[in-house]
mmCIF file as gemmi writes it, N, C-alpha and C atoms, coordinates in Angstrom:
data_model
loop_
_atom_site.group_PDB
_atom_site.id
_atom_site.type_symbol
_atom_site.label_atom_id
_atom_site.label_alt_id
_atom_site.label_comp_id
_atom_site.label_asym_id
_atom_site.label_entity_id
_atom_site.label_seq_id
_atom_site.pdbx_PDB_ins_code
_atom_site.Cartn_x
_atom_site.Cartn_y
_atom_site.Cartn_z
_atom_site.occupancy
_atom_site.B_iso_or_equiv
_atom_site.pdbx_formal_charge
_atom_site.auth_seq_id
_atom_site.auth_asym_id
_atom_site.pdbx_PDB_model_num
ATOM 1 N N . MET Axp A 1 ? 0.845 -1.166 0 1 0 ? 1 A 1
ATOM 2 C CA . MET Axp A 1 ? 0 0 0 1 0 ? 1 A 1
ATOM 3 C C . MET Axp A 1 ? 0.896 1.236 0 1 0 ? 1 A 1
ATOM 4 N N . PRO Axp A 2 ? 0.64 2.176 -0.887 1 0 ? 2 A 1
ATOM 5 C CA . PRO Axp A 2 ? 1.498 3.369 -0.938 1 0 ? 2 A 1
ATOM 6 C C . PRO Axp A 2 ? 1.381 4.2 0.334 1 0 ? 2 A 1
ATOM 7 N N . SER Axp A 3 ? 2.4 5.01 0.549 1 0 ? 3 A 1
ATOM 8 C CA . SER Axp A 3 ? 2.393 5.828 1.761 1 0 ? 3 A 1
ATOM 9 C C . SER Axp A 3 ? 1.244 6.818 1.753 1 0 ? 3 A 1
ATOM 10 N N . SER Axp A 4 ? 0.791 7.241 0.569 1 0 ? 4 A 1
ATOM 11 C CA . SER Axp A 4 ? -0.328 8.169 0.514 1 0 ? 4 A 1
ATOM 12 C C . SER Axp A 4 ? -1.6 7.523 1.047 1 0 ? 4 A 1
ATOM 13 N N . SER Axp A 5 ? -1.744 6.215 0.857 1 0 ? 5 A 1
ATOM 14 C CA . SER Axp A 5 ? -2.911 5.523 1.383 1 0 ? 5 A 1
ATOM 15 C C . SER Axp A 5 ? -2.892 5.511 2.909 1 0 ? 5 A 1
ATOM 16 N N . PHE Axp A 6 ? -1.708 5.355 3.503 1 0 ? 6 A 1
ATOM 17 C CA . PHE Axp A 6 ? -1.607 5.415 4.961 1 0 ? 6 A 1
ATOM 18 C C . PHE Axp A 6 ? -1.982 6.797 5.475 1 0 ? 6 A 1
ATOM 19 N N . ASN Axp A 7 ? -1.583 7.836 4.76 1 0 ? 7 A 1
ATOM 20 C CA . ASN Axp A 7 ? -1.939 9.192 5.168 1 0 ? 7 A 1
ATOM 21 C C . ASN Axp A 7 ? -3.436 9.421 5.06 1 0 ? 7 A 1
ATOM 22 N N . ILE Axp A 8 ? -4.046 8.859 4.018 1 0 ? 8 A 1
ATOM 23 C CA . ILE Axp A 8 ? -5.491 8.996 3.854 1 0 ? 8 A 1
ATOM 24 C C . ILE Axp A 8 ? -6.212 8.313 5 1 0 ? 8 A 1
ATOM 25 N N . ILE Axp A 9 ? -5.761 7.115 5.359 1 0 ? 9 A 1
ATOM 26 C CA . ILE Axp A 9 ? -6.394 6.387 6.459 1 0 ? 9 A 1
ATOM 27 C C . ILE Axp A 9 ? -6.204 7.139 7.771 1 0 ? 9 A 1
ATOM 28 N N . ARG Axp A 10 ? -5.024 7.713 7.974 1 0 ? 10 A 1
ATOM 29 C CA . ARG Axp A 10 ? -4.762 8.474 9.187 1 0 ? 10 A 1
ATOM 30 C C . ARG Axp A 10 ? -5.698 9.69 9.28 1 0 ? 10 A 1
ATOM 31 N N . LEU Axp A 11 ? -5.892 10.386 8.164 1 0 ? 11 A 1
ATOM 32 C CA . LEU Axp A 11 ? -6.809 11.529 8.153 1 0 ? 11 A 1
ATOM 33 C C . LEU Axp A 11 ? -8.244 11.082 8.41 1 0 ? 11 A 1
ATOM 34 N N . SER Axp A 12 ? -8.623 9.946 7.842 1 0 ? 12 A 1
ATOM 35 C CA . SER Axp A 12 ? -9.963 9.423 8.068 1 0 ? 12 A 1
ATOM 36 C C . SER Axp A 12 ? -10.191 9.114 9.547 1 0 ? 12 A 1
ATOM 37 N N . LEU Axp A 13 ? -9.21 8.492 10.173 1 0 ? 13 A 1
ATOM 38 C CA . LEU Axp A 13 ? -9.328 8.186 11.597 1 0 ? 13 A 1
ATOM 39 C C . LEU Axp A 13 ? -9.374 9.457 12.442 1 0 ? 13 A 1
ATOM 40 N N . LYS Axp A 14 ? -8.683 10.497 11.998 1 0 ? 14 A 1
ATOM 41 C CA . LYS Axp A 14 ? -8.722 11.771 12.71 1 0 ? 14 A 1
ATOM 42 C C . LYS Axp A 14 ? -10.131 12.363 12.669 1 0 ? 14 A 1
ATOM 43 N N . HIS Axp A 15 ? -10.793 12.282 11.503 1 0 ? 15 A 1
ATOM 44 C CA . HIS Axp A 15 ? -12.16 12.794 11.399 1 0 ? 15 A 1
ATOM 45 C C . HIS Axp A 15 ? -13.128 11.957 12.233 1 0 ? 15 A 1
ATOM 46 N N . ILE Axp A 16 ? -12.917 10.659 12.253 1 0 ? 16 A 1
ATOM 47 C CA . ILE Axp A 16 ? -13.77 9.796 13.068 1 0 ? 16 A 1
ATOM 48 C C . ILE Axp A 16 ? -13.602 10.139 14.546 1 0 ? 16 A 1
ATOM 49 N N . ALA Axp A 17 ? -12.364 10.39 14.965 1 0 ? 17 A 1
ATOM 50 C CA . ALA Axp A 17 ? -12.114 10.741 16.37 1 0 ? 17 A 1
ATOM 51 C C . ALA Axp A 17 ? -12.763 12.069 16.729 1 0 ? 17 A 1
ATOM 52 N N . LYS Axp A 18 ? -12.67 13.052 15.828 1 0 ? 18 A 1
ATOM 53 C CA . LYS Axp A 18 ? -13.3 14.342 16.096 1 0 ? 18 A 1
ATOM 54 C C . LYS Axp A 18 ? -14.817 14.208 16.175 1 0 ? 18 A 1
ATOM 55 N N . GLY Axp A 19 ? -15.392 13.425 15.263 1 0 ? 19 A 1
ATOM 56 C CA . GLY Axp A 19 ? -16.834 13.198 15.307 1 0 ? 19 A 1
ATOM 57 C C . GLY Axp A 19 ? -17.252 12.452 16.559 1 0 ? 19 A 1
ATOM 58 N N . GLY Axp A 20 ? -16.458 11.479 16.974 1 0 ? 20 A 1
ATOM 59 C CA . GLY Axp A 20 ? -16.754 10.733 18.199 1 0 ? 20 A 1
ATOM 60 C C . GLY Axp A 20 ? -16.677 11.594 19.439 1 0 ? 20 A 1
ATOM 61 N N . SER Axp A 21 ? -15.683 12.463 19.495 1 0 ? 21 A 1
ATOM 62 C CA . SER Axp A 21 ? -15.583 13.342 20.666 1 0 ? 21 A 1
ATOM 63 C C . SER Axp A 21 ? -16.727 14.348 20.68 1 0 ? 21 A 1
ATOM 64 N N . LEU Axp A 22 ? -17.152 14.804 19.497 1 0 ? 22 A 1
ATOM 65 C CA . LEU Axp A 22 ? -18.303 15.706 19.424 1 0 ? 22 A 1
ATOM 66 C C . LEU Axp A 22 ? -19.556 14.985 19.907 1 0 ? 22 A 1
ATOM 67 N N . ALA Axp A 23 ? -19.76 13.749 19.454 1 0 ? 23 A 1
ATOM 68 C CA . ALA Axp A 23 ? -20.929 12.982 19.882 1 0 ? 23 A 1
ATOM 69 C C . ALA Axp A 23 ? -20.898 12.729 21.382 1 0 ? 23 A 1
ATOM 70 N N . GLU Axp A 24 ? -19.724 12.415 21.91 1 0 ? 24 A 1
ATOM 71 C CA . GLU Axp A 24 ? -19.601 12.185 23.351 1 0 ? 24 A 1
ATOM 72 C C . GLU Axp A 24 ? -19.949 13.444 24.136 1 0 ? 24 A 1
ATOM 73 N N . GLU Axp A 25 ? -19.488 14.583 23.656 1 0 ? 25 A 1
ATOM 74 C CA . GLU Axp A 25 ? -19.773 15.849 24.334 1 0 ? 25 A 1
ATOM 75 C C . GLU Axp A 25 ? -21.259 16.172 24.273 1 0 ? 25 A 1
ATOM 76 N N . VAL Axp A 26 ? -21.881 15.929 23.125 1 0 ? 26 A 1
ATOM 77 C CA . VAL Axp A 26 ? -23.308 16.208 22.979 1 0 ? 26 A 1
ATOM 78 C C . VAL Axp A 26 ? -24.123 15.301 23.879 1 0 ? 26 A 1
ATOM 79 N N . ILE Axp A 27 ? -23.765 14.027 23.935 1 0 ? 27 A 1
ATOM 80 C CA . ILE Axp A 27 ? -24.516 13.094 24.775 1 0 ? 27 A 1
ATOM 81 C C . ILE Axp A 27 ? -24.372 13.459 26.244 1 0 ? 27 A 1
ATOM 82 N N . SER Axp A 28 ? -23.198 13.919 26.643 1 0 ? 28 A 1
ATOM 83 C CA . SER Axp A 28 ? -23.017 14.283 28.053 1 0 ? 28 A 1
ATOM 84 C C . SER Axp A 28 ? -23.768 15.561 28.409 1 0 ? 28 A 1
ATOM 85 N N . THR Axp A 29 ? -24.055 16.406 27.432 1 0 ? 29 A 1
ATOM 86 C CA . THR Axp A 29 ? -24.784 17.658 27.7 1 0 ? 29 A 1
ATOM 87 C C . THR Axp A 29 ? -26.088 17.684 26.909 1 0 ? 29 A 1
ATOM 88 N N . VAL Axp A 30 ? -26.788 16.554 26.891 1 0 ? 30 A 1
ATOM 89 C CA . VAL Axp A 30 ? -27.995 16.435 26.084 1 0 ? 30 A 1
ATOM 90 C C . VAL Axp A 30 ? -29.074 17.416 26.552 1 0 ? 30 A 1
ATOM 91 N N . ARG Axp A 31 ? -29.15 17.704 27.815 1 0 ? 31 A 1
ATOM 92 C CA . ARG Axp A 31 ? -30.156 18.657 28.311 1 0 ? 31 A 1
ATOM 93 C C . ARG Axp A 31 ? -29.895 20.054 27.768 1 0 ? 31 A 1
ATOM 94 N N . THR Axp A 32 ? -28.648 20.452 27.761 1 0 ? 32 A 1
ATOM 95 C CA . THR Axp A 32 ? -28.299 21.777 27.252 1 0 ? 32 A 1
ATOM 96 C C . THR Axp A 32 ? -28.562 21.868 25.761 1 0 ? 32 A 1
ATOM 97 N N . ALA Axp A 33 ? -28.196 20.836 25.029 1 0 ? 33 A 1
ATOM 98 C CA . ALA Axp A 33 ? -28.423 20.843 23.586 1 0 ? 33 A 1
ATOM 99 C C . ALA Axp A 33 ? -29.916 20.914 23.284 1 0 ? 33 A 1
ATOM 100 N N . HIS Axp A 34 ? -30.708 20.193 24.035 1 0 ? 34 A 1
ATOM 101 C CA . HIS Axp A 34 ? -32.154 20.216 23.82 1 0 ? 34 A 1
ATOM 102 C C . HIS Axp A 34 ? -32.757 21.56 24.245 1 0 ? 34 A 1
ATOM 103 N N . ALA Axp A 35 ? -32.263 22.124 25.324 1 0 ? 35 A 1
ATOM 104 C CA . ALA Axp A 35 ? -32.801 23.399 25.814 1 0 ? 35 A 1
ATOM 105 C C . ALA Axp A 35 ? -32.576 24.523 24.803 1 0 ? 35 A 1
ATOM 106 N N . PHE Axp A 36 ? -31.451 24.532 24.13 1 0 ? 36 A 1
ATOM 107 C CA . PHE Axp A 36 ? -31.158 25.587 23.154 1 0 ? 36 A 1
ATOM 108 C C . PHE Axp A 36 ? -31.563 25.193 21.734 1 0 ? 36 A 1
ATOM 109 N N . GLY Axp A 37 ? -32.122 24.013 21.552 1 0 ? 37 A 1
ATOM 110 C CA . GLY Axp A 37 ? -32.565 23.587 20.231 1 0 ? 37 A 1
ATOM 111 C C . GLY Axp A 37 ? -31.427 23.447 19.234 1 0 ? 37 A 1
ATOM 112 N N . ALA Axp A 38 ? -30.312 22.949 19.69 1 0 ? 38 A 1
ATOM 113 C CA . ALA Axp A 38 ? -29.12 22.859 18.849 1 0 ? 38 A 1
ATOM 114 C C . ALA Axp A 38 ? -28.924 21.475 18.238 1 0 ? 38 A 1
ATOM 115 N N . GLN Axp A 39 ? -29.979 20.651 18.248 1 0 ? 39 A 1
ATOM 116 C CA . GLN Axp A 39 ? -29.824 19.288 17.755 1 0 ? 39 A 1
ATOM 117 C C . GLN Axp A 39 ? -29.44 19.262 16.276 1 0 ? 39 A 1
ATOM 118 N N . LYS Axp A 40 ? -30.101 20.057 15.46 1 0 ? 40 A 1
ATOM 119 C CA . LYS Axp A 40 ? -29.814 20.039 14.023 1 0 ? 40 A 1
ATOM 120 C C . LYS Axp A 40 ? -28.41 20.557 13.727 1 0 ? 40 A 1
ATOM 121 N N . ASN Axp A 41 ? -28.001 21.612 14.427 1 0 ? 41 A 1
ATOM 122 C CA . ASN Axp A 41 ? -26.655 22.155 14.202 1 0 ? 41 A 1
ATOM 123 C C . ASN Axp A 41 ? -25.587 21.158 14.63 1 0 ? 41 A 1
ATOM 124 N N . LEU Axp A 42 ? -25.77 20.549 15.783 1 0 ? 42 A 1
ATOM 125 C CA . LEU Axp A 42 ? -24.791 19.572 16.256 1 0 ? 42 A 1
ATOM 126 C C . LEU Axp A 42 ? -24.794 18.32 15.381 1 0 ? 42 A 1
ATOM 127 N N . GLY Axp A 43 ? -25.972 17.922 14.914 1 0 ? 43 A 1
ATOM 128 C CA . GLY Axp A 43 ? -26.049 16.788 14.001 1 0 ? 43 A 1
ATOM 129 C C . GLY Axp A 43 ? -25.348 17.079 12.683 1 0 ? 43 A 1
ATOM 130 N N . ALA Axp A 44 ? -25.475 18.313 12.207 1 0 ? 44 A 1
ATOM 131 C CA . ALA Axp A 44 ? -24.798 18.701 10.969 1 0 ? 44 A 1
ATOM 132 C C . ALA Axp A 44 ? -23.28 18.684 11.146 1 0 ? 44 A 1
ATOM 133 N N . LEU Axp A 45 ? -22.8 19.122 12.309 1 0 ? 45 A 1
ATOM 134 C CA . LEU Axp A 45 ? -21.358 19.07 12.579 1 0 ? 45 A 1
ATOM 135 C C . LEU Axp A 45 ? -20.856 17.633 12.592 1 0 ? 45 A 1
ATOM 136 N N . TYR Axp A 46 ? -21.629 16.751 13.217 1 0 ? 46 A 1
ATOM 137 C CA . TYR Axp A 46 ? -21.241 15.338 13.26 1 0 ? 46 A 1
ATOM 138 C C . TYR Axp A 46 ? -21.248 14.741 11.856 1 0 ? 46 A 1
ATOM 139 N N . ASN Axp A 47 ? -22.296 15.034 11.097 1 0 ? 47 A 1
ATOM 140 C CA . ASN Axp A 47 ? -22.392 14.511 9.73 1 0 ? 47 A 1
ATOM 141 C C . ASN Axp A 47 ? -21.25 15.01 8.853 1 0 ? 47 A 1
ATOM 142 N N . GLN Axp A 48 ? -20.794 16.212 9.104 1 0 ? 48 A 1
ATOM 143 C CA . GLN Axp A 48 ? -19.678 16.759 8.34 1 0 ? 48 A 1
ATOM 144 C C . GLN Axp A 48 ? -18.423 15.903 8.54 1 0 ? 48 A 1
ATOM 145 N N . HIS Axp A 49 ? -18.163 15.529 9.781 1 0 ? 49 A 1
ATOM 146 C CA . HIS Axp A 49 ? -17.001 14.678 10.061 1 0 ? 49 A 1
ATOM 147 C C . HIS Axp A 49 ? -17.174 13.289 9.451 1 0 ? 49 A 1
ATOM 148 N N . VAL Axp A 50 ? -18.379 12.739 9.545 1 0 ? 50 A 1
ATOM 149 C CA . VAL Axp A 50 ? -18.626 11.406 8.998 1 0 ? 50 A 1
ATOM 150 C C . VAL Axp A 50 ? -18.492 11.421 7.477 1 0 ? 50 A 1
ATOM 151 N N . ASN Axp A 51 ? -19.028 12.443 6.826 1 0 ? 51 A 1
ATOM 152 C CA . ASN Axp A 51 ? -18.942 12.518 5.366 1 0 ? 51 A 1
ATOM 153 C C . ASN Axp A 51 ? -17.505 12.704 4.892 1 0 ? 51 A 1
ATOM 154 N N . GLU Axp A 52 ? -16.731 13.487 5.601 1 0 ? 52 A 1
ATOM 155 C CA . GLU Axp A 52 ? -15.326 13.673 5.223 1 0 ? 52 A 1
ATOM 156 C C . GLU Axp A 52 ? -14.552 12.361 5.389 1 0 ? 52 A 1
ATOM 157 N N . SER Axp A 53 ? -14.856 11.631 6.455 1 0 ? 53 A 1
ATOM 158 C CA . SER Axp A 53 ? -14.217 10.329 6.655 1 0 ? 53 A 1
ATOM 159 C C . SER Axp A 53 ? -14.618 9.354 5.548 1 0 ? 53 A 1
ATOM 160 N N . LEU Axp A 54 ? -15.878 9.396 5.122 1 0 ? 54 A 1
ATOM 161 C CA . LEU Axp A 54 ? -16.34 8.532 4.044 1 0 ? 54 A 1
ATOM 162 C C . LEU Axp A 54 ? -15.603 8.83 2.745 1 0 ? 54 A 1
ATOM 163 N N . LYS Axp A 55 ? -15.424 10.105 2.422 1 0 ? 55 A 1
ATOM 164 C CA . LYS Axp A 55 ? -14.703 10.481 1.208 1 0 ? 55 A 1
ATOM 165 C C . LYS Axp A 55 ? -13.277 9.939 1.236 1 0 ? 55 A 1
ATOM 166 N N . LEU Axp A 56 ? -12.62 10.091 2.372 1 0 ? 56 A 1
ATOM 167 C CA . LEU Axp A 56 ? -11.243 9.62 2.491 1 0 ? 56 A 1
ATOM 168 C C . LEU Axp A 56 ? -11.166 8.095 2.432 1 0 ? 56 A 1
ATOM 169 N N . ASP Axp A 57 ? -12.14 7.416 3.051 1 0 ? 57 A 1
ATOM 170 C CA . ASP Axp A 57 ? -12.141 5.953 3.01 1 0 ? 57 A 1
ATOM 171 C C . ASP Axp A 57 ? -12.382 5.431 1.606 1 0 ? 57 A 1
ATOM 172 N N . LEU Axp A 58 ? -13.231 6.116 0.843 1 0 ? 58 A 1
ATOM 173 C CA . LEU Axp A 58 ? -13.457 5.694 -0.538 1 0 ? 58 A 1
ATOM 174 C C . LEU Axp A 58 ? -12.194 5.868 -1.371 1 0 ? 58 A 1
ATOM 175 N N . ARG Axp A 59 ? -11.458 6.946 -1.12 1 0 ? 59 A 1
ATOM 176 C CA . ARG Axp A 59 ? -10.205 7.167 -1.843 1 0 ? 59 A 1
ATOM 177 C C . ARG Axp A 59 ? -9.184 6.092 -1.471 1 0 ? 59 A 1
ATOM 178 N N . ALA Axp A 60 ? -9.136 5.724 -0.187 1 0 ? 60 A 1
ATOM 179 C CA . ALA Axp A 60 ? -8.193 4.679 0.241 1 0 ? 60 A 1
ATOM 180 C C . ALA Axp A 60 ? -8.59 3.322 -0.327 1 0 ? 60 A 1
ATOM 181 N N . SER Axp A 61 ? -9.893 3.074 -0.474 1 0 ? 61 A 1
ATOM 182 C CA . SER Axp A 61 ? -10.322 1.779 -1.005 1 0 ? 61 A 1
ATOM 183 C C . SER Axp A 61 ? -9.908 1.61 -2.464 1 0 ? 61 A 1
ATOM 184 N N . ILE Axp A 62 ? -9.82 2.714 -3.208 1 0 ? 62 A 1
ATOM 185 C CA . ILE Axp A 62 ? -9.345 2.625 -4.588 1 0 ? 62 A 1
ATOM 186 C C . ILE Axp A 62 ? -7.897 2.15 -4.609 1 0 ? 62 A 1
ATOM 187 N N . TRP Axp A 63 ? -7.067 2.72 -3.738 1 0 ? 63 A 1
ATOM 188 C CA . TRP Axp A 63 ? -5.663 2.294 -3.661 1 0 ? 63 A 1
ATOM 189 C C . TRP Axp A 63 ? -5.559 0.835 -3.242 1 0 ? 63 A 1
ATOM 190 N N . GLN Axp A 64 ? -6.34 0.444 -2.247 1 0 ? 64 A 1
ATOM 191 C CA . GLN Axp A 64 ? -6.277 -0.932 -1.771 1 0 ? 64 A 1
ATOM 192 C C . GLN Axp A 64 ? -6.778 -1.911 -2.822 1 0 ? 64 A 1
ATOM 193 N N . GLY Axp A 65 ? -7.842 -1.555 -3.527 1 0 ? 65 A 1
ATOM 194 C CA . GLY Axp A 65 ? -8.363 -2.413 -4.582 1 0 ? 65 A 1
ATOM 195 C C . GLY Axp A 65 ? -7.359 -2.589 -5.708 1 0 ? 65 A 1
ATOM 196 N N . GLY Axp A 66 ? -6.691 -1.505 -6.082 1 0 ? 66 A 1
ATOM 197 C CA . GLY Axp A 66 ? -5.651 -1.606 -7.121 1 0 ? 66 A 1
ATOM 198 C C . GLY Axp A 66 ? -4.501 -2.486 -6.677 1 0 ? 66 A 1
ATOM 199 N N . GLY Axp A 67 ? -4.126 -2.362 -5.417 1 0 ? 67 A 1
ATOM 200 C CA . GLY Axp A 67 ? -3.042 -3.193 -4.886 1 0 ? 67 A 1
ATOM 201 C C . GLY Axp A 67 ? -3.403 -4.664 -4.887 1 0 ? 67 A 1
ATOM 202 N N . PHE Axp A 68 ? -4.643 -4.984 -4.473 1 0 ? 68 A 1
ATOM 203 C CA . PHE Axp A 68 ? -5.082 -6.374 -4.478 1 0 ? 68 A 1
ATOM 204 C C . PHE Axp A 68 ? -5.162 -6.908 -5.902 1 0 ? 68 A 1
ATOM 205 N N . ALA Axp A 69 ? -5.606 -6.083 -6.841 1 0 ? 69 A 1
ATOM 206 C CA . ALA Axp A 69 ? -5.707 -6.522 -8.233 1 0 ? 69 A 1
ATOM 207 C C . ALA Axp A 69 ? -4.336 -6.896 -8.777 1 0 ? 69 A 1
ATOM 208 N N . ILE Axp A 70 ? -3.349 -6.072 -8.519 1 0 ? 70 A 1
ATOM 209 C CA . ILE Axp A 70 ? -1.985 -6.359 -8.978 1 0 ? 70 A 1
ATOM 210 C C . ILE Axp A 70 ? -1.445 -7.614 -8.295 1 0 ? 70 A 1
ATOM 211 N N . PHE Axp A 71 ? -1.687 -7.724 -7.002 1 0 ? 71 A 1
ATOM 212 C CA . PHE Axp A 71 ? -1.215 -8.875 -6.227 1 0 ? 71 A 1
ATOM 213 C C . PHE Axp A 71 ? -1.783 -10.184 -6.787 1 0 ? 71 A 1
ATOM 214 N N . PHE Axp A 72 ? -3.099 -10.233 -6.999 1 0 ? 72 A 1
ATOM 215 C CA . PHE Axp A 72 ? -3.703 -11.46 -7.5 1 0 ? 72 A 1
ATOM 216 C C . PHE Axp A 72 ? -3.34 -11.727 -8.951 1 0 ? 72 A 1
ATOM 217 N N . PHE Axp A 73 ? -3.129 -10.68 -9.733 1 0 ? 73 A 1
ATOM 218 C CA . PHE Axp A 73 ? -2.671 -10.893 -11.112 1 0 ? 73 A 1
ATOM 219 C C . PHE Axp A 73 ? -1.312 -11.582 -11.116 1 0 ? 73 A 1
ATOM 220 N N . VAL Axp A 74 ? -0.422 -11.132 -10.267 1 0 ? 74 A 1
ATOM 221 C CA . VAL Axp A 74 ? 0.907 -11.741 -10.204 1 0 ? 74 A 1
ATOM 222 C C . VAL Axp A 74 ? 0.812 -13.201 -9.762 1 0 ? 74 A 1
ATOM 223 N N . ILE Axp A 75 ? -0.023 -13.476 -8.78 1 0 ? 75 A 1
ATOM 224 C CA . ILE Axp A 75 ? -0.159 -14.86 -8.306 1 0 ? 75 A 1
ATOM 225 C C . ILE Axp A 75 ? -0.737 -15.748 -9.406 1 0 ? 75 A 1
ATOM 226 N N . TYR Axp A 76 ? -1.802 -15.312 -10.055 1 0 ? 76 A 1
ATOM 227 C CA . TYR Axp A 76 ? -2.409 -16.136 -11.096 1 0 ? 76 A 1
ATOM 228 C C . TYR Axp A 76 ? -1.508 -16.254 -12.319 1 0 ? 76 A 1
ATOM 229 N N . ALA Axp A 77 ? -0.761 -15.228 -12.623 1 0 ? 77 A 1
ATOM 230 C CA . ALA Axp A 77 ? 0.193 -15.307 -13.733 1 0 ? 77 A 1
ATOM 231 C C . ALA Axp A 77 ? 1.296 -16.311 -13.409 1 0 ? 77 A 1
ATOM 232 N N . ALA Axp A 78 ? 1.743 -16.336 -12.163 1 0 ? 78 A 1
ATOM 233 C CA . ALA Axp A 78 ? 2.764 -17.31 -11.761 1 0 ? 78 A 1
ATOM 234 C C . ALA Axp A 78 ? 2.22 -18.728 -11.851 1 0 ? 78 A 1
ATOM 235 N N . TYR Axp A 79 ? 0.956 -18.939 -11.445 1 0 ? 79 A 1
ATOM 236 C CA . TYR Axp A 79 ? 0.348 -20.256 -11.583 1 0 ? 79 A 1
ATOM 237 C C . TYR Axp A 79 ? 0.256 -20.656 -13.058 1 0 ? 79 A 1
ATOM 238 N N . ALA Axp A 80 ? -0.135 -19.7 -13.897 1 0 ? 80 A 1
ATOM 239 C CA . ALA Axp A 80 ? -0.271 -19.996 -15.325 1 0 ? 80 A 1
ATOM 240 C C . ALA Axp A 80 ? 1.082 -20.36 -15.937 1 0 ? 80 A 1
ATOM 241 N N . LEU Axp A 81 ? 2.125 -19.647 -15.551 1 0 ? 81 A 1
ATOM 242 C CA . LEU Axp A 81 ? 3.453 -19.962 -16.078 1 0 ? 81 A 1
ATOM 243 C C . LEU Axp A 81 ? 3.982 -21.27 -15.502 1 0 ? 81 A 1
ATOM 244 N N . GLY Axp A 82 ? 3.567 -21.586 -14.292 1 0 ? 82 A 1
ATOM 245 C CA . GLY Axp A 82 ? 4.017 -22.814 -13.663 1 0 ? 82 A 1
ATOM 246 C C . GLY Axp A 82 ? 3.425 -24.058 -14.299 1 0 ? 82 A 1
ATOM 247 N N . THR Axp A 83 ? 2.243 -23.938 -14.851 1 0 ? 83 A 1
ATOM 248 C CA . THR Axp A 83 ? 1.602 -25.102 -15.471 1 0 ? 83 A 1
ATOM 249 C C . THR Axp A 83 ? 1.999 -25.252 -16.928 1 0 ? 83 A 1
ATOM 250 N N . PHE Axp A 84 ? 2.737 -24.324 -17.439 1 0 ? 84 A 1
ATOM 251 C CA . PHE Axp A 84 ? 3.142 -24.325 -18.851 1 0 ? 84 A 1
ATOM 252 C C . PHE Axp A 84 ? 4.255 -25.253 -19.127 1 0 ? 84 A 1
């Protein structure tokens, strides 16, 4: 896996951590959030982190899929040459 894929995964985990800490904070102060009617705003902030993580994970999956494709091509090509 290229080093850029590791960086993408690291950024994705960072967004997940930020979203998780936001959710934890909201759950601990649920009365305050409800009293000020901030559910939609806080939900939008959480969704922003989740969507950014999704974008990064999709980009990383392209790299991983390409790597697996090359890996299996080499294995099957070696089997094909071995039976020749």
